[in-house]
KOLFI-718006 format. One record per residue (C-alpha): residue number from 1; residue in one letter; x, z, y. Coordinates in nm, 2 decimals. Example, Ala and Ser with C-alpha at 12.3 -4.5 7.8 and 13.67 -1.06 7.14 Angstrom:
BEGIN
   num   residuo       xx       zz       yy
     1         a     1.23     0.78    -0.45
     2         s     1.37     0.71    -0.11
//
This chain:
BEGIN
   num   residuo       xx       zz       yy
     1         m     0.10    -0.57    -4.83
     2         a    -0.14    -0.81    -4.65
     3         a    -0.34    -1.06    -4.83
     4         i    -0.23    -1.43    -4.85
     5         v    -0.32    -1.58    -4.51
     6         m    -0.30    -1.95    -4.56
     7         t    -0.26    -2.25    -4.79
     8         v    -0.17    -2.57    -4.61
     9         p     0.03    -2.88    -4.71
    10         v     0.31    -2.97    -4.48
    11         s     0.52    -3.29    -4.51
    12         a     0.88    -3.31    -4.41
    13         q     0.80    -3.51    -4.10
    14         e     0.48    -3.33    -3.99
    15         a     0.42    -2.99    -3.82
    16         a     0.14    -2.77    -3.93
    17         p    -0.13    -2.72    -3.67
    18         a    -0.06    -2.41    -3.46
    19         s    -0.39    -2.25    -3.57
    20         a    -0.32    -2.31    -3.94
    21         g    -0.09    -2.02    -4.01
    22         h     0.18    -1.78    -3.93
    23         p     0.45    -1.87    -3.67
    24         a     0.72    -1.81    -3.94
    25         a     0.59    -2.12    -4.12
    26         a     0.75    -2.35    -3.87
    27         v     1.09    -2.18    -3.93
    28         v     1.06    -2.22    -4.30
    29         r     0.98    -2.58    -4.27
    30         d     1.28    -2.65    -4.05
    31         y     1.51    -2.44    -4.26
    32         l     1.42    -2.61    -4.59
    33         n     1.45    -2.95    -4.42
    34         f     1.80    -2.87    -4.30
    35         v     1.90    -2.71    -4.63
    36         l     1.78    -3.00    -4.85
    37         q     1.94    -3.25    -4.63
    38         r     2.26    -3.05    -4.62
    39         e     2.26    -3.00    -4.24
    40         w     2.43    -2.66    -4.27
    41         n     2.51    -2.62    -3.90
    42         k     2.15    -2.64    -3.82
    43         s     2.02    -2.42    -4.10
    44         a     2.27    -2.15    -4.00
    45         d     2.09    -2.11    -3.67
    46         l     1.78    -2.01    -3.86
    47         v     1.94    -1.74    -4.07
    48         e     1.94    -1.37    -3.98
    49         p     2.29    -1.26    -3.86
    50         k     2.32    -0.97    -4.10
    51         s     2.25    -1.21    -4.39
    52         l     2.54    -1.43    -4.28
    53         e     2.77    -1.13    -4.26
    54         s     2.67    -1.01    -4.61
    55         l     2.73    -1.36    -4.76
    56         q     3.08    -1.36    -4.62
    57         k     3.16    -1.00    -4.72
    58         d     3.03    -1.07    -5.07
    59         y     3.26    -1.37    -5.11
    60         m     3.55    -1.16    -5.00
    61         e     3.48    -0.91    -5.26
    62         r     3.45    -1.18    -5.53
    63         i     3.80    -1.31    -5.43
    64         k     3.94    -0.95    -5.46
    65         r     3.80    -0.94    -5.81
    66         a     3.96    -1.27    -5.91
    67         q     4.15    -1.23    -6.24
    68         t     4.42    -1.49    -6.17
    69         m     4.61    -1.63    -5.87
    70         d     4.48    -1.98    -5.95
    71         e     4.12    -1.85    -5.94
    72         e     4.18    -1.68    -5.61
    73         e     4.35    -1.99    -5.46
    74         m     4.05    -2.21    -5.58
    75         m     3.80    -1.97    -5.41
    76         f     4.00    -1.98    -5.08
    77         r     4.03    -2.36    -5.10
    78         r     3.65    -2.40    -5.14
    79         v     3.59    -2.26    -4.79
    80         g     3.89    -2.43    -4.63
    81         t     4.11    -2.12    -4.61
    82         s     4.43    -2.01    -4.79
    83         t     4.45    -1.63    -4.72
    84         m     4.22    -1.33    -4.67
    85         e     4.34    -1.32    -4.31
    86         d     4.21    -1.68    -4.26
    87         l     3.88    -1.59    -4.42
    88         t     3.84    -1.27    -4.22
    89         a     3.90    -1.46    -3.90
    90         m     3.61    -1.69    -3.96
    91         t     3.28    -1.61    -3.80
    92         p     2.99    -1.54    -4.05
    93         r     2.82    -1.86    -3.92
    94         d     3.13    -2.07    -3.98
    95         f     3.18    -1.92    -4.32
    96         y     2.81    -2.01    -4.41
    97         t     2.87    -2.37    -4.31
    98         a     3.21    -2.39    -4.50
    99         y     3.06    -2.22    -4.81
   100         h     2.78    -2.47    -4.84
   101         k     2.99    -2.77    -4.76
   102         g     3.22    -2.66    -5.03
   103         l     2.93    -2.66    -5.28
   104         q     2.82    -3.00    -5.16
   105         d     3.16    -3.14    -5.21
   106         r     3.18    -3.00    -5.57
   107         m     2.84    -3.15    -5.65
   108         q     2.96    -3.49    -5.50
   109         i     2.65    -3.56    -5.29
   110         d     2.71    -3.87    -5.08
   111         d     2.55    -3.99    -4.76
   112         a     2.33    -4.25    -4.93
   113         a     2.19    -3.98    -5.16
   114         l     2.11    -3.75    -4.87
   115         e     1.93    -4.04    -4.69
   116         r     1.71    -4.09    -5.00
   117         v     1.63    -3.71    -5.00
   118         k     1.54    -3.73    -4.63
   119         k     1.30    -4.02    -4.67
   120         s     1.13    -3.87    -4.98
   121         l     1.12    -3.50    -4.89
   122         q     0.79    -3.33    -4.90
   123         l     0.72    -2.96    -4.83
   124         n     0.40    -2.79    -4.93
   125         i     0.34    -2.44    -4.80
   126         l     0.14    -2.27    -5.07
   127         s     0.10    -1.92    -4.93
   128         i     0.22    -1.67    -4.67
   129         a     0.22    -1.30    -4.73
   130         e     0.29    -1.04    -4.46
   131         e     0.46    -0.73    -4.59
   132         d     0.46    -0.57    -4.25
   133         p     0.48    -0.68    -3.89
   134         t     0.85    -0.78    -3.92
   135         h     0.87    -0.91    -4.28
   136         v     0.70    -1.22    -4.42
   137         h     0.74    -1.41    -4.75
   138         i     0.65    -1.77    -4.78
   139         l     0.60    -1.97    -5.10
   140         v     0.68    -2.34    -5.07
   141         r     0.68    -2.63    -5.32
   142         t     0.95    -2.89    -5.24
   143         k     0.97    -3.24    -5.37
   144         h     1.23    -3.51    -5.32
   145         a     1.35    -3.82    -5.51
   146         n     1.64    -4.05    -5.57
   147         d     1.65    -4.39    -5.75
   148         k     1.62    -4.22    -6.09
   149         v     1.43    -3.89    -6.07
   150         r     1.19    -3.68    -5.87
   151         i     1.29    -3.32    -5.82
   152         e     1.04    -3.04    -5.76
   153         n     1.12    -2.68    -5.68
   154         l     0.93    -2.36    -5.60
   155         e     1.10    -2.17    -5.32
   156         l     1.02    -1.82    -5.20
   157         i     1.17    -1.77    -4.85
   158         s     1.17    -1.43    -4.68
   159         l     1.18    -1.40    -4.31
   160         i     1.26    -1.11    -4.07
   161         k     1.14    -1.09    -3.71
   162         t     1.45    -1.03    -3.49
   163         g     1.35    -0.98    -3.13
   164         n     1.10    -1.26    -3.07
   165         r     1.23    -1.49    -3.34
   166         w     1.15    -1.53    -3.71
   167         l     1.48    -1.58    -3.91
   168         v     1.55    -1.63    -4.28
   169         g     1.66    -1.31    -4.45
   170         l     1.89    -1.40    -4.74
   171         n     1.91    -1.04    -4.86
   172         e     1.54    -0.96    -4.87
   173         q     1.48    -1.05    -5.24
   174         m     1.78    -0.85    -5.36
   175         p     1.72    -0.52    -5.54
   176         k     1.73    -0.22    -5.31
   177         i     1.83     0.12    -5.44
   178         t     1.74     0.45    -5.28
   179         t     1.92     0.77    -5.39
   180         l     1.74     1.10    -5.36
   181         d     1.93     1.41    -5.26
   182         g     1.75     1.65    -5.48
   183         k     1.52     1.77    -5.20
   184         g     1.31     1.45    -5.19
   185         q     1.51     1.31    -4.90
   186         a     1.60     0.94    -4.94
   187         v     1.96     0.83    -4.90
   188         p     1.95     0.45    -4.88
   189         e     2.22     0.24    -5.04
   190         a     2.31    -0.12    -4.96
   191         a     2.19    -0.40    -5.19
   192         e     2.44    -0.58    -5.40
   193         g     2.54    -0.87    -5.17
   194         a     2.35    -1.16    -5.03
   195         a     2.17    -1.44    -5.21
   196         p     2.28    -1.80    -5.12
   197         a     2.04    -2.02    -4.93
   198         v     2.02    -2.26    -5.22
   199         k     2.10    -2.19    -5.58
   200         p     2.44    -2.36    -5.66
   201         a     2.50    -2.54    -5.97
   202         a     2.70    -2.35    -6.23
   203         a     3.07    -2.40    -6.18
   204         a     3.27    -2.56    -6.46
   205         p     3.50    -2.32    -6.64
   206         a     3.86    -2.33    -6.50
   207         v     4.16    -2.42    -6.72
   208         k     4.33    -2.10    -6.84
   209         p     4.61    -2.03    -6.58
   210         a     4.95    -1.91    -6.67
   211         v     4.99    -1.67    -6.38
   212         v     4.79    -1.35    -6.38
   213         k     4.70    -1.19    -6.05
   214         p     4.89    -0.87    -5.98
   215         k     4.67    -0.56    -5.98
   216         g     4.57    -0.42    -5.64
   217         k     4.57    -0.75    -5.46
//
């Protein structure tokens, strides 16, 4: 792994000088601005396509593991669908947008609150580490405020170079397992799903339903 290559503060409204660091830094700045301001259509354009696909597939598997019909229905409703066929028909990009809008609705974040976030948002890029020519990890301190509190987070964003573009890789921080075949040859296995772009608040426990989901559905 390469050494840390830069430490430079970047505000939400300012761009870092081109000579100050890695080209992926500009992508991270835009991505976090869009995410923290809940502009999901714009942040989706900065996410690696495979990550979008994994997020959608992971959600489908979670629905299949639902224990009750009510739980299954609630999960479909959160992304604006009613059946697995509807969910499958969505593009991964559309699913990403619907998924995060659903989280936003559950958290009841209104336009006035988003405007306060936009005006107060600060991003401070602390360091950039190059794992290899196509993988970079960037550590960012974010700060924003509303009328009552100031919120600070430490975000680690991983990026993958896809063609000539640096895109956010949601899967890059997930555990990766490699099985050996007994002869020292590696047989790679997929990581367990994709991490969401922003950690969602814990969901409130559902009321115990009366209808149990039939097995095999």
